[in-house]
C-alpha positions as CSV (number, residue, x, y, z in Angstrom):
1,X,27.4,-7.1,-23.8
2,X,27.5,-7.0,-20.4
3,X,26.7,-10.8,-18.4
4,X,23.2,-11.5,-18.0
5,X,22.3,-11.4,-14.4
6,X,20.0,-14.5,-13.0
7,X,19.6,-14.1,-9.4
8,X,16.9,-12.4,-7.6
9,X,17.3,-11.5,-4.5
10,X,16.9,-8.3,-1.9
11,X,20.4,-8.4,-0.9
12,X,21.8,-5.1,-0.7
13,X,25.1,-6.4,-2.9
14,X,22.9,-7.3,-5.9
15,X,20.9,-4.5,-6.2
16,X,23.4,-1.9,-8.1
17,X,24.0,-5.0,-10.0
18,X,20.5,-5.7,-11.2
19,X,20.0,-1.7,-11.5
20,X,22.6,-1.6,-14.4
21,X,21.1,-4.7,-16.2
22,X,17.7,-3.5,-16.0
23,X,19.3,0.2,-16.9
24,X,20.8,-1.6,-19.6
25,X,18.0,-3.7,-21.0
26,X,15.2,-0.5,-20.3
27,X,17.8,1.7,-22.8
28,X,18.1,-0.2,-25.6
29,X,14.8,-1.1,-26.0
30,X,13.2,2.3,-25.0
31,X,12.0,2.2,-28.8
32,X,9.1,-0.4,-27.7
33,X,7.9,0.9,-25.0
34,X,8.6,4.8,-24.7
35,X,5.7,5.9,-26.5
36,X,1.8,6.9,-26.3
37,X,-0.6,4.0,-28.3
38,X,-2.9,6.7,-27.8
39,X,-0.9,8.9,-29.9
40,X,-0.7,6.7,-33.4
41,X,-3.7,6.2,-35.5
42,X,-1.7,2.7,-36.1
43,X,0.6,0.4,-34.8
44,X,3.7,2.2,-33.9
45,X,5.9,-0.4,-35.1
46,X,4.5,-1.6,-38.3
47,X,6.9,0.4,-40.5
48,X,10.1,-1.8,-38.4
49,X,8.5,-4.8,-37.4
50,X,6.2,-6.0,-40.4
51,X,5.7,-9.4,-39.1
52,X,5.7,-8.8,-35.6
53,X,2.3,-6.1,-36.3
54,X,0.3,-9.4,-38.5
55,X,1.4,-11.8,-35.6
56,X,-0.6,-9.0,-33.3
57,X,-3.5,-8.6,-35.7
58,X,-4.1,-12.5,-36.1
59,X,-4.5,-12.0,-32.2
60,X,-8.0,-11.9,-30.7
61,X,-8.6,-9.2,-27.7
62,X,-9.3,-12.4,-26.0
63,X,-6.1,-13.7,-26.9
64,X,-4.2,-10.5,-25.8
65,X,-6.0,-10.1,-22.5
66,X,-4.3,-13.6,-21.3
67,X,-0.7,-12.9,-22.5
68,X,-1.1,-9.6,-20.9
69,X,-1.1,-11.8,-17.6
70,X,1.5,-13.6,-18.1
71,X,4.9,-12.0,-18.8
72,X,6.9,-15.1,-19.9
73,X,4.7,-16.4,-22.4
74,X,5.0,-12.7,-23.7
75,X,8.5,-12.4,-23.5
76,X,8.9,-15.6,-25.5
77,X,5.9,-14.2,-28.3
78,X,8.4,-11.4,-28.6
79,X,11.6,-12.7,-28.4
80,X,12.4,-12.4,-32.1
81,X,11.7,-8.8,-31.6
82,X,12.5,-8.0,-28.3
83,X,15.7,-11.0,-27.0
84,X,15.9,-9.0,-24.1
85,X,12.8,-9.5,-23.0
86,X,13.1,-13.3,-21.1
87,X,16.0,-11.5,-19.3
88,X,14.0,-8.4,-18.3
89,X,11.2,-10.9,-16.7
90,X,13.9,-12.5,-14.9
91,X,15.1,-9.1,-13.3
92,X,11.4,-7.9,-12.7
93,X,11.5,-11.0,-9.9
94,X,11.5,-10.5,-6.9
95,X,11.7,-12.7,-3.8
96,X,8.5,-12.5,-1.8
97,X,9.6,-10.8,2.5
98,X,7.9,-13.8,4.8
99,X,5.6,-12.0,7.0
100,X,4.7,-12.5,10.3
101,X,1.1,-13.4,10.8
102,X,-0.9,-10.4,11.7
103,X,-5.0,-11.0,12.5
104,X,-6.1,-7.3,12.8
105,X,-9.3,-9.1,14.2
106,X,-13.0,-8.1,13.2
107,X,-13.4,-4.9,15.8
108,X,-10.4,-2.8,14.7
109,X,-10.9,-3.8,10.8
110,X,-14.2,-2.2,10.6
111,X,-13.8,0.6,8.3
112,X,-10.7,-1.0,6.6
113,X,-12.2,-1.9,3.2
114,X,-11.2,-5.1,2.1
115,X,-8.4,-5.8,0.3
116,X,-6.9,-2.8,1.8
117,X,-7.7,-4.7,5.2
118,X,-5.1,-7.7,3.5
119,X,-2.2,-5.3,2.7
120,X,-1.8,-3.6,5.8
121,X,-1.7,-6.5,7.8
122,X,0.8,-8.0,5.0
123,X,3.1,-4.8,5.2
124,X,2.7,-5.1,8.5
125,X,4.2,-8.2,8.9
126,X,7.0,-7.0,6.7
127,X,8.5,-4.6,9.2
128,X,11.8,-5.0,10.2
129,X,12.1,-5.2,14.1
130,X,11.7,-1.7,16.0
131,X,12.4,-0.8,19.1
132,X,11.8,3.0,19.4
133,X,8.4,5.0,17.8
134,X,7.3,4.9,14.2
135,X,6.1,7.5,11.5
136,X,3.5,7.3,9.7
137,X,3.6,9.5,5.8
138,X,0.1,10.6,4.9
139,X,-1.9,8.8,7.2
140,X,-5.0,9.0,6.2
141,X,-7.8,7.6,9.3
142,X,-3.9,5.9,10.4
143,X,-5.2,2.4,9.4
144,X,-1.9,0.9,9.4
145,X,0.5,3.0,12.5
146,X,-3.2,1.6,14.8
147,X,-2.2,-1.6,13.9
148,X,2.0,-0.7,14.1
149,X,1.0,1.0,17.4
150,X,-1.6,-2.2,18.9
151,X,1.1,-5.4,17.3
152,X,4.4,-4.1,18.9
153,X,2.8,-1.7,21.9
154,X,5.0,1.2,19.8
155,X,4.0,5.0,19.6
156,X,3.0,6.5,16.5
157,X,3.5,9.6,15.0
158,X,0.9,10.2,11.9
159,X,1.1,12.7,9.5
160,X,-2.2,13.4,7.2
161,X,-3.5,16.6,5.4
162,X,-7.1,16.7,5.5
163,X,-8.4,17.3,9.0
164,X,-11.7,15.0,8.9
165,X,-9.4,12.1,8.4
166,X,-6.6,13.0,11.6
167,X,-10.1,13.6,14.1
168,X,-11.6,9.4,12.9
169,X,-7.8,8.4,13.1
170,X,-8.3,9.9,16.7
171,X,-11.3,8.1,17.6
172,X,-10.5,4.6,16.2
173,X,-7.1,4.5,18.0
174,X,-8.5,5.6,20.9
175,X,-11.1,2.6,20.4
176,X,-8.7,0.4,19.5
177,X,-6.3,1.6,22.7
178,X,-3.8,2.6,19.5
179,X,-0.6,4.9,20.7
180,X,-1.1,7.2,18.4
181,X,-0.6,11.2,17.4
182,X,-2.1,12.4,14.7
183,X,-0.4,16.4,13.0
184,X,-2.9,17.4,10.1
185,X,0.2,19.2,7.8
186,X,1.3,19.2,4.0
187,X,4.1,16.6,3.8
188,X,5.9,18.9,1.3
189,X,5.6,21.8,4.4
190,X,9.0,21.4,6.2
191,X,7.4,21.5,9.4
192,X,6.9,18.1,8.4
193,X,10.2,17.2,7.8
194,X,10.9,18.4,10.7
195,X,9.0,15.6,12.0
196,X,11.8,12.6,11.3
197,X,13.4,12.3,14.2
198,X,16.6,9.7,14.6
199,X,15.2,7.5,16.6
200,X,11.8,6.8,14.2
201,X,11.3,3.9,11.6
202,X,9.4,5.6,9.0
203,X,6.4,3.9,6.6
204,X,4.1,4.4,3.9
205,X,2.2,2.1,2.3
206,X,1.2,3.4,-1.1
207,X,2.2,6.9,-1.0
208,X,1.8,8.7,-4.1
209,X,5.3,10.1,-6.2
210,X,6.7,12.9,-4.9
211,X,5.0,12.7,-1.7
212,X,7.0,9.0,-1.1
213,X,10.4,10.7,-2.6
214,X,10.4,13.8,-0.2
215,X,10.1,11.2,3.0
216,X,12.8,9.3,1.7
217,X,15.2,12.8,1.3
218,X,13.9,13.6,4.7
219,X,14.4,10.0,6.5
220,X,18.1,10.8,4.8
221,X,19.0,14.1,5.7
222,X,17.1,13.6,9.4
223,X,18.9,10.1,10.0
224,X,16.0,8.0,10.5
225,X,16.4,4.9,12.3
226,X,14.7,3.4,9.0
227,X,12.0,3.2,6.5
228,X,9.8,1.1,5.2
229,X,8.4,2.3,1.8
230,X,5.6,0.5,-0.7
231,X,5.4,3.4,-4.0
232,X,2.4,3.8,-5.6
233,X,1.7,6.2,-8.8
234,X,4.8,6.7,-9.8
235,X,3.7,9.4,-12.1
236,X,2.2,12.4,-9.8
237,X,5.6,14.5,-9.6
238,X,5.3,18.1,-9.6
239,X,7.5,18.5,-13.3
240,X,6.8,16.8,-16.6
241,X,10.4,14.6,-16.2
242,X,11.5,12.0,-13.8
243,X,14.2,13.8,-11.0
244,X,16.3,10.4,-10.1
245,X,17.2,10.3,-6.6
246,X,20.3,7.5,-6.6
247,X,23.7,8.1,-8.1
248,X,23.0,5.3,-10.6
249,X,20.4,7.1,-11.7
250,X,21.8,9.8,-12.4
251,X,24.1,8.7,-14.4
252,X,21.6,6.3,-16.7
253,X,21.1,7.4,-20.2
254,X,17.2,7.3,-19.3
255,X,15.6,10.0,-19.1
256,X,11.7,9.1,-17.9
257,X,8.4,11.7,-18.2
258,X,5.6,11.5,-16.7
259,X,3.4,9.6,-19.0
260,X,6.3,7.2,-18.8
261,X,6.0,6.5,-15.1
262,X,2.3,5.9,-15.8
263,X,3.5,2.2,-17.7
264,X,3.6,0.7,-13.7
265,X,0.6,1.5,-13.3
266,X,-1.0,-0.5,-15.8
267,X,-0.6,-3.4,-14.0
268,X,-4.4,-3.4,-12.4
269,X,-5.8,-6.2,-10.3
270,X,-8.5,-7.9,-12.2
271,X,-12.1,-6.2,-12.3
272,X,-15.8,-7.4,-12.6
273,X,-17.0,-8.1,-16.0
274,X,-18.8,-4.7,-15.6
275,X,-16.2,-2.3,-15.3
276,X,-14.7,-4.4,-17.6
277,X,-16.5,-3.2,-19.9
278,X,-17.1,0.5,-18.8
279,X,-13.2,0.9,-19.4
280,X,-13.4,-0.9,-22.5
281,X,-15.9,1.8,-23.5
282,X,-14.7,4.7,-22.5
283,X,-11.1,4.1,-24.1
284,X,-13.7,3.6,-27.7
285,X,-15.3,6.5,-27.3
286,X,-12.5,8.7,-26.2
287,X,-10.4,7.1,-29.4
288,X,-13.3,7.9,-31.5
289,X,-13.6,11.7,-30.2
290,X,-10.0,11.8,-31.2
291,X,-10.8,10.7,-34.7
292,X,-13.7,14.2,-35.0
293,X,-11.2,16.5,-33.4
294,X,-8.0,15.6,-35.7
295,X,-10.6,16.3,-38.5
296,X,-12.4,19.0,-37.0
297,X,-9.0,21.0,-35.9
298,X,-7.3,19.9,-39.0
299,X,-4.3,19.5,-36.2
300,X,-3.5,15.5,-36.5
301,X,-2.4,15.4,-33.1
302,X,-3.7,13.3,-29.8
303,X,-5.7,16.1,-27.7
304,X,-6.2,14.4,-23.7
305,X,-10.2,15.2,-22.6
306,X,-10.3,15.1,-19.2
307,X,-11.2,12.3,-16.9
308,X,-15.1,11.8,-16.9
309,X,-17.6,10.2,-14.4
310,X,-18.0,6.7,-15.3
311,X,-22.2,7.6,-15.4
312,X,-21.3,9.2,-18.4
313,X,-20.9,6.1,-19.9
314,X,-24.6,5.5,-20.0
315,X,-25.6,7.8,-22.1
316,X,-24.5,8.0,-25.9
317,X,-21.2,8.1,-27.9
318,X,-23.0,12.1,-29.2
319,X,-23.2,13.3,-25.9
320,X,-19.5,12.2,-25.1
321,X,-18.5,13.7,-28.3
322,X,-20.0,17.4,-26.9
323,X,-19.6,16.8,-23.6
324,X,-15.5,16.4,-24.8
325,X,-16.1,19.4,-27.2
326,X,-17.0,22.0,-24.2
327,X,-14.7,20.7,-21.9
328,X,-11.4,21.9,-24.8
329,X,-13.5,24.4,-26.5
330,X,-13.9,23.0,-29.8
331,X,-17.0,23.8,-32.2
332,X,-18.6,21.2,-33.8
333,X,-20.6,20.5,-36.7
334,X,-23.5,20.3,-37.2
335,X,-23.1,17.2,-39.8
336,X,-21.3,14.7,-38.4
337,X,-21.6,10.7,-38.5
338,X,-21.1,9.3,-34.9
339,X,-21.9,5.7,-36.0
340,X,-18.6,5.5,-38.7
341,X,-16.6,7.6,-35.6
342,X,-18.0,5.1,-33.4
343,X,-16.2,2.2,-35.9
344,X,-12.8,3.9,-35.7
345,X,-12.7,4.3,-32.4
346,X,-13.9,0.9,-32.1
347,X,-10.8,0.0,-34.7
348,X,-8.0,1.5,-32.7
349,X,-8.3,-0.2,-29.9
350,X,-7.7,-3.6,-31.3
351,X,-4.5,-1.1,-32.1
352,X,-4.0,0.2,-28.6
353,X,-4.2,-3.2,-27.2
354,X,-1.8,-4.7,-28.7
355,X,0.4,-1.5,-29.0
356,X,0.1,-2.0,-24.9
357,X,0.3,-5.6,-25.4
358,X,4.6,-5.2,-26.0
359,X,4.7,-2.4,-24.1
360,X,3.8,-4.5,-21.4
361,X,6.9,-6.4,-21.6
362,X,8.4,-3.7,-19.2
363,X,6.0,-2.3,-16.9
364,X,6.9,-4.0,-14.4
365,X,10.9,-3.9,-15.4
366,X,9.8,0.0,-15.3
367,X,8.8,-0.2,-11.8
368,X,11.8,-2.7,-10.7
369,X,14.2,0.5,-11.7
370,X,12.5,2.6,-9.7
371,X,12.3,1.0,-6.7
372,X,16.0,0.3,-7.0
373,X,16.6,4.1,-7.4
374,X,15.3,4.4,-4.0
375,X,16.9,1.7,-2.8
376,X,20.2,2.8,-4.3
377,X,19.6,6.5,-2.9
378,X,19.2,4.5,0.6
379,X,22.0,2.9,0.3
380,X,23.9,4.9,-0.4
381,X,23.6,7.0,2.1
382,X,24.5,4.8,4.1
383,X,21.6,2.0,5.3
384,X,21.2,-1.2,4.7
385,X,18.0,-1.6,2.1
386,X,16.4,-4.9,0.9
387,X,14.1,-4.9,-1.9
388,X,11.1,-7.0,-2.4
389,X,7.5,-7.8,-2.4
390,X,5.3,-7.9,1.4
391,X,2.4,-9.6,-0.8
392,X,0.9,-11.8,-3.9
393,X,-0.3,-8.6,-6.8
394,X,-3.8,-9.9,-6.3
395,X,-3.8,-8.3,-3.0
396,X,-2.4,-5.7,-4.8
397,X,0.0,-5.4,-7.9
398,X,1.7,-2.3,-6.0
399,X,3.2,-5.2,-3.8
400,X,6.3,-3.3,-3.5
401,X,8.3,-3.3,-0.5
402,X,11.6,-1.3,0.1
403,X,13.1,-1.3,3.8
404,X,16.1,0.1,5.1
405,X,17.4,0.1,8.5
406,X,20.3,2.6,9.2
407,X,23.8,0.8,10.0
408,X,25.8,1.5,12.7
409,X,28.8,3.9,12.7
């Protein structure tokens, strides 16, 4: 067995060691997390770990929710079955960067959602020193670029696909005296990659999936001065299988699908009671409909249903089933016992919550694995790289910051 890794620090020399150990543990334990709970009618691990199934069945939903927010306690609970959990928890801890205190001020903060304002201030405060211009990738209205421009007296090139957002960004930049040039273009287009210049420090706050990996590849190809990136929505890829970036990840036995990449995103900021109730209701209804479609189709497998408008949840379970059946081209029989199906959905909700609890032990470790794949890719191309947190999780659970500066030749 490889030695335990105990020092979670952002410095470059330990990134490869941390990745190697994470990769070993995630690969060895993939049977515990690399499956989809919705596809199972009972606890997926009940056969291999009946004692664990019994333990989890004895937990209330409130106790499950409490454990879900305490990975140390969860690792301890699951230790008899998953002995590497405590080490995974340690490997998932990142140093918090010490941001320079920055305040947008009330004027600049207009049109910024409150939580987004705090994220932008923290992200800006963690940017490495840079004397030249910046490239803002997937800029939206350019809130990040505007603050960086004003705070650092810097020129900003802001790339954004949607024309109305570019126009709104130009108005806000003029209002605040920011030196910004908005370019309306698709980030995947060749002309967008050509915007990356050696003097640029590129930055992206929560650019999704392949939008941010494409940026990293462009930074390397064009020899940009540096890049600061907070990854998000890892599952937004164009194929079904994850394409590793670094040599280390390409050599891994871990093969990830789009479904696997959704796991880190299940860590969310605590929502209000009403939103939580609606989320639970939607899951129960989806699981109840899944029981129905298995019966009607005679096919014992899960059938995904499209996203729904939350307003549909104010209707009845029967109306939801008819809506879902129409979307999937299923003709429903006249005689359906909707109350029984709803009860089955409620029972399965508890099973899904218990399976997800076990999988959530691997939620942050998998996200760190993905972040380190990006960091090691940059390191392999001659960049000095650090990985840490730019803010606390209550501000956003997508709080990982990869910052890289091209090493002097």
